[in-house]
N, C-alpha and C positions, 0 to 999 in steps of 0.2 A: 504494500500500500504506500503510495507516494502522498505525502502531505502537500497541499497546494503551495505553501510558502517555501518549501525546499527547492522546488524547480526554479523558482525565481532567482535563488542565490547560486545555483549551479549552472551558470551560463556557459555555453560552448564558445570556444575561441572563434572570432570572426575570421573569414578567409582574407587572403591578401588584397583582393580587389576592394572589399569593404573597408579595410584599414587605409588603403591608399586614397580612396574617395573621401573618407572622413578627414584625413589629414589635409587633403586639397581644399575641402569645404571650409575647414576651420581656418586655414591660412587665408583663403579668399575673404572670409568675413572679417578677419583681422586687418587685412590689407585695405579694405574699404574704410576702415576707421583711422588710417594713418594719413597725415598730410603729405602731399607730394606724390610723385610717380615713382614706382619701382619697375625697372625693366623686366620684361618677360623672362629673360634668361636667368636673372637672379631669383625670380619667383620660383621657377622650375628647380633651381638648385636648392632653395630653401625647402621646397616640398620633399625633395630627396633626403635632405638632412633630417627633417621632421619624421618622415616615414621610417627611416633607419632607427632613429631613437625609439619610436613607438614599437617597432618590430622587436627590438631587443628587450623591451620591458612589457611586452604584451600580456603575459599572465597577470602581472601586478595591475596593469591598467584595466583589464577586464574585471578583476576582483574588486576594484575600487570604482567601477564605472558609474555608480550612482552618486558618487561624492565629487561634484564638480569643483568645489574649492580645493580639495586635495589634488585633483588632476591639474588644476591651474597652477597650484604651487609647484608640482613636479615639472610642468612645462617651463615655468619661470626659472627653476633651478637648472634643468638639464638642457633645454632647447633655446631659450630666449637669447642668451649671449651670442651664440653662433649665428643666429639669424639676424640679430641686431647689427652685428659686425658686417655681415654680408650685405644687408640692405642699407647700411650706413645711417642708422637711426639710433637714438638713445635707447638703451635696454629698458629703462623705466617707462618710456613712451610706448614701446612695443608691448611690454608686459600689461600695461593698462588697456591697450587696444585689444589684446588677446582676451583678457578677463571680461571686457565689455562684450566681445563677440561670443565668447564661450559660455559665459554665465557663471563664472567662478569667482 
């Protein structure tokens, strides 16, 4: 007998396509909240960086998927500095834009 609440907490890992699309969507929403223009090649490189970081930490991210604040904190610690350097924006500005877009 499966209890209804248990299935909710035992989520299957998403496939690669789902992860890549989520990363792209989150960066797109973040990008819209930044001042100025970021060239498409830098956006693509940032998507690759973000996707790799997520893929390396996927079990933890899925486990904490319902805690947006914790995920946004992780993004700020692990991903923000690399993308801020690539896009030549202040890390604090990028982190705020991501939190506004992501909801954390």
